[in-house]
Every structure is written in C-alpha cells, then in structure tokens.
C-alpha positions in Angstrom: -46.4 37.1 33.4 -47.8 39.2 30.5 -47.2 42.4 32.6 -43.6 41.4 33.2 -42.9 40.5 29.6 -44.4 43.8 28.5 -42.2 45.8 30.9 -39.1 43.7 30.0 -39.8 44.5 26.3 -40.1 48.2 27.1 -36.9 48.2 29.0 -35.0 46.3 26.2 -36.5 48.8 23.6 -35.5 51.8 25.7 -32.0 50.4 26.2 -31.7 49.8 22.5 -32.8 53.4 21.8 -30.3 54.8 24.2 -27.5 52.7 22.7 -28.4 53.9 19.2 -28.5 57.4 20.3 -25.1 57.0 21.9 -23.8 55.4 18.7 -25.1 58.4 16.8 -23.4 60.9 19.0 -20.2 59.0 18.7 -20.5 58.9 14.9 -21.4 62.6 14.8 -18.3 63.4 16.9 -16.1 61.3 14.7 -17.5 63.0 11.6 -17.0 66.4 13.1 -13.5 65.5 14.1 -12.7 64.3 10.5 -13.9 67.6 8.9 -11.3 69.4 6.9 -11.6 73.0 5.8 -10.5 75.0 2.8 -10.2 78.3 4.8 -11.1 80.2 8.0 -9.2 77.9 10.4 -6.1 78.5 12.5 -2.4 77.6 12.5 -1.1 75.2 15.2 2.7 75.7 15.9 4.5 72.4 16.2 7.6 71.4 18.3 9.5 68.7 16.5 12.4 68.1 18.8 16.0 69.1 19.7 19.6 68.1 19.2 22.8 68.8 21.2 25.5 70.3 18.9 29.3 69.4 19.1 30.0 72.8 20.8 27.4 72.2 23.6 24.8 74.5 22.1 21.2 73.2 21.5 19.1 73.5 18.4 15.3 73.3 18.6 13.2 72.2 15.5 9.8 73.7 14.9 7.1 73.2 12.2 3.4 73.9 12.1 0.0 72.7 11.0 -2.3 75.1 9.1 -5.7 73.7 9.4 -6.7 74.9 6.0 -6.3 73.0 2.8 -6.1 76.3 0.6 -6.0 79.4 2.7 -2.4 80.5 3.2 -2.2 82.7 6.4 0.1 85.7 7.1 0.9 86.5 10.7 3.8 89.0 10.8 6.3 89.1 13.7 4.3 90.9 16.5 2.2 90.0 19.6 0.6 87.4 17.3 3.8 85.6 16.4 6.6 85.5 18.7 9.0 83.5 20.9 9.6 83.9 24.6 11.7 84.4 26.6 14.3 86.4 24.9 14.2 87.5 21.3 10.7 87.4 19.8 12.0 87.0 16.2 13.8 83.6 15.8 13.6 83.6 12.1 10.1 81.8 12.2 7.9 82.1 9.1 5.3 84.8 8.9 3.6 83.2 5.8 2.0 79.8 6.6 1.5 77.2 3.8 -1.4 74.9 4.0 -1.6 71.8 6.1 1.3 70.0 7.9 4.7 71.5 7.5 7.4 69.6 9.4 10.9 70.7 10.4 10.2 74.1 8.9 13.0 76.0 10.8 15.5 75.7 13.5 16.3 77.8 16.5 19.8 77.8 18.0 20.4 78.4 21.7 23.8 79.3 22.8 26.1 77.5 25.2 25.2 78.5 28.8 21.5 79.4 28.4 19.2 78.4 31.2 17.9 75.0 30.0 15.3 75.0 32.8 13.5 77.9 31.2 10.1 77.4 29.4 10.7 78.2 25.8 7.7 78.7 23.5 6.4 79.9 20.2 3.0 81.7 20.3 0.8 82.1 17.2 -2.5 84.0 17.2 -4.3 83.3 13.9 -6.5 85.9 12.2 -9.6 84.1 13.5 -8.4 84.8 17.0 -7.3 81.2 17.9 -4.3 81.2 20.4 -1.9 78.4 20.2 1.6 77.7 21.6 4.3 75.1 21.1 6.6 74.4 23.9 10.3 73.5 23.5 11.2 70.5 25.7 14.6 69.0 26.2 13.0 65.6 27.2 15.1 62.7 25.8 12.0 61.5 24.0 12.3 64.6 21.7 16.0 64.1 20.6 16.3 64.4 16.8 18.7 62.7 14.4 18.5 62.0 10.7 16.8 58.8 10.9 14.0 60.3 13.0 13.7 63.1 10.4 13.4 60.6 7.6 10.9 58.5 9.4 8.7 61.5 10.6 8.6 63.0 7.1 7.5 59.7 5.5 10.6 58.6 3.7 10.7 55.5 5.9 8.0 53.5 7.4 7.6 53.7 11.2 10.5 52.0 13.0 12.2 51.0 9.7 15.7 51.7 8.5 18.0 50.3 5.8 21.8 50.6 4.9 20.8 53.1 2.3 18.8 55.4 4.6 21.5 55.2 7.3 24.2 56.3 4.8 22.2 59.2 3.4 23.6 62.7 3.8 21.5 65.7 3.5 21.7 67.7 0.2 23.3 71.1 0.2 21.7 74.1 -1.5 23.5 77.4 -2.1 22.2 80.5 -4.0 24.2 81.7 -6.9 24.3 85.4 -6.6 23.3 88.0 -4.1 21.1 87.0 -1.1 19.4 90.4 -1.5 17.7 91.4 -4.7 15.5 94.0 -6.1 12.6 93.5 -8.3 9.6 95.4 -9.8 6.0 94.4 -9.9 5.3 92.3 -12.8 8.8 91.8 -14.0 10.3 88.3 -13.4 13.6 87.9 -11.8 15.7 84.7 -12.1 16.7 82.7 -9.1 19.7 80.4 -9.5 20.7 77.8 -7.0 23.1 74.9 -6.9 22.3 71.6 -5.2 24.8 69.0 -4.2 23.7 65.5 -3.1 24.9 62.0 -2.6 22.2 60.3 -4.7 20.6 58.7 -1.6 18.0 57.5 -1.1 17.9 56.4 -4.7 14.8 57.8 -6.6 12.2 55.3 -7.5 9.6 55.5 -10.3 7.0 54.8 -7.7 7.0 54.1 -4.0 6.8 50.5 -2.6 3.4 51.2 -1.2 2.1 52.2 -4.7 3.6 49.1 -6.3 2.1 46.8 -3.8 -1.4 48.5 -4.3 -1.1 48.5 -8.0 -0.2 44.9 -8.0 -3.4 44.2 -6.0 -5.3 46.1 -8.6 -4.1 44.0 -11.5 -0.3 44.1 -11.8 2.1 46.7 -13.0 3.1 45.9 -16.5 0.2 44.3 -18.3 -2.6 46.2 -16.5 -5.5 48.5 -17.0 -4.0 52.0 -16.3 -7.5 53.5 -15.8 -8.2 50.9 -13.2 -5.0 51.6 -11.4 -5.7 55.4 -11.4 -9.2 54.8 -10.0 -7.8 52.6 -7.4 -5.2 55.2 -6.3 -7.7 57.9 -6.1 -10.0 55.9 -3.9 -7.3 54.2 -1.8 -7.2 54.9 2.0 -3.8 55.4 3.6 -2.2 52.1 4.2 0.1 53.1 7.0 0.0 54.9 10.4 2.6 57.5 9.3 2.6 59.7 6.3 4.1 58.3 3.0 6.5 60.2 0.8 8.2 59.3 -2.5 12.0 59.5 -2.4 13.8 61.6 -4.9 15.9 64.9 -5.1 14.0 68.1 -5.8 14.4 71.9 -5.1 11.5 74.1 -4.4 11.0 77.7 -3.8 8.3 79.1 -1.5 7.3 82.4 0.1 8.6 82.4 3.8 7.8 85.9 4.8 5.6 88.3 2.9 2.2 87.8 1.2 1.8 85.0 -1.2 1.6 87.2 -4.3 4.6 85.5 -6.0 4.4 83.2 -9.1 7.1 80.7 -9.7 8.0 79.4 -13.1 8.2 76.4 -13.5 5.7 75.5 -10.8 7.4 74.2 -7.8 6.8 70.9 -6.0 5.2 71.4 -2.7 7.1 71.3 0.5 3.9 70.7 2.5 2.2 67.3 2.9 -0.5 67.5 0.1 -1.7 63.9 0.0 -4.1 64.5 -2.9 -3.4 62.6 -6.1 -3.0 65.7 -8.2 -1.2 67.9 -5.7 2.4 68.0 -7.2 3.7 66.9 -3.8 6.1 64.1 -2.8 3.3 62.9 -0.4 0.9 62.5 -3.3 0.8 59.1 -5.0 1.3 60.4 -8.5 4.3 62.6 -7.9 7.5 61.8 -9.4 11.0 63.5 -8.9 11.7 66.2 -11.4 14.8 65.8 -13.7 18.1 66.8 -12.0 20.2 69.3 -14.0 23.6 67.8 -14.9 25.5 70.6 -13.4 23.3 70.8 -10.3 22.3 74.3 -11.2 18.6 75.1 -11.0 17.0 78.2 -12.5 13.6 79.5 -11.5 11.7 82.7 -12.4 9.7 84.5 -9.7 7.2 87.4 -10.5 5.6 89.6 -7.9 2.2 91.1 -8.1 2.5 93.7 -5.3 5.4 95.8 -3.8 6.9 94.9 -0.5 9.8 93.0 1.1 9.6 89.2 0.8 11.8 86.4 2.1 11.9 83.5 -0.3 12.8 80.1 1.0 14.7 77.4 -1.1 14.4 73.8 0.3 16.5 70.9 -1.4 15.0 67.7 -0.3 16.1 64.1 -1.3 13.1 62.5 0.3 14.8 61.6 3.6 16.7 64.8 4.6 16.7 68.5 3.5 18.7 71.7 3.5 17.4 75.2 3.4 18.7 78.7 2.3 16.9 82.1 1.9 17.0 85.3 -0.1 15.3 88.6 0.6 13.6 90.4 -2.4 12.6 94.1 -2.2 9.8 94.7 -4.7 8.8 98.2 -5.9 6.5 99.5 -8.6 
C-alpha cells in the first residue's frame, strides 16, 4: 500500500509539473503575442472591402497596419510596393504612418474587368517581411457607410441610430493649386474648405468615457485627478476600437519621407489609443474648433528637398473624405 501511495504521489506531482509547464508556455506565448514595438517591424497591407458603383464599376478599399508605434516606414512604388495584375501604381501610399490605418485609399476597377482575377497588394518592408492583401468580391466584404462608421469606432459593434444613418460624409476641397513649389525651411500655407452636415453631433466626451467616469466618482462633483488616473489605467471596454465623434481636418505625408512639420499640430488619422496621443481614438481627445467659414489654414515646412504628396482627410467621426496635393521642394 505504501509503495502504491508513493507512486501515485509521484504521478500526481509529475502531472502537476507538466500542467504548470504547459501553463507557463501558454502565458509566454500570450505575452509574446501581446508585445508591441516602437520600431523595426513590418507593414501589413489590409483589404477592407468593396462596393458596386451605380455605373457597374467596382471600388476596392485598402488600409494597412504598421506594426510599429513610432517608426514611420517609406516603401516607394517598386517591386516592394505594387498591385497586380495590371498597373502596379494604384495611388497607394508610400509613407506608412504608425499602427492601424483603416480605409486609407480606394482602387477603382472599370466596368468589364475580369472579376474572377486575383487582385492583390504586395508590400515588402525594409526588414524583408513580405505581406499581401487580396481583394475579394465575396458578399461578406461589401462596404457601406454604416460599416465604415462601425469599423472605425464611431459606433459600437452592431449598433446604429437615426443620427448615424442620416450622416453624410464631409467634403474637403483644396483652395488653390493642387501642385505647389516650396523651399527647404520656408513654410507654405495650405488652405482647405470643409463642408459637413454636422452629423454625428460632436460630444464633449464619448459615452464610454462618461460611463467609466461615473464609475470613478461622477462627472460634475468629482476628483479630476482620480478620473485621469482611472482613464490612464483603464483597459478597453469593447471588442471594437472606440472613437470620439467630431469634425476635424488633418494633413499628413502620403508619399515622400516624413520630414514635414505641420503648424498647428494635426490630429492623428491613425488609431493612437494612448491618452496623450492627440487622436480621436484616445480618451482625452476633443474635436478642435470649426472655422465659421469652413476654411482651414495650415502651414507646412519641409526639412529636405524632394517631391511630396500631402494628404488631407476631413473626418466627422463616422465618415471621411480625402484630397491630395503635390509639393516639389527645392533648396
């Protein structure tokens, strides 16, 4: 009996040891999967979906995920950044902002193209990682304004409202030439006009923030320091990304190295969820004031010569509209 008990104890201890080792491996794998990086990682191209236009043509939507939190990568149109089949240059970006960038650009396919063809965007990052995004016309990928609002975080998953369904995308137009000349170190002024329907209505803070603030002690008669600490330490409370609604215009470098400085600093168009990130996806962001005449002025200064494509995005929280200008910078 003593012999059997001793062996049983050994078996139980061995089983427990194996169990703990397996748990350790699982936790290690989870920890490695959760790692985030400031630099040195690759860009993952992303296929967002498609829509059929009134004339029968098809528009594909693409975005990307730069795995870095700080490093902005440059991948020129080349064997490292191309579409196939057909034209390699489909007006995709060559400058990649950090982290997740949804619905960054569209590719229009004419009526009559072979819809059975594989259509892909290939990116080879500076670290050698090869990634492809494949366009699919599966009905699961059909895009409409409600899906865009939901995917970008304006709405909760599977939620809509009369306000969100009535929302029309803003329209941004550049005032002046779409091609400019500049000199290194000398600012030029960018002027753009934005029209919007005022929907979704801007809020001082999002519903998720109000709910969490209330849990931390209320909104009006409360300890603001405690609220700030609670916000900084709070884990995401929903499966999808959250975004604060409100109209803003933001300029970014779309093609060319990121050696441009914008004044005033621009709200980010990428999903910076950090509290101090000046991003609609961060909990402390509030929509900037809207000019009474709808005309926005921004100064941009370049540190190096070259040709740059600048991207202006008007975003009301739920929907967006883009326009571009080209700037040739000399010494």
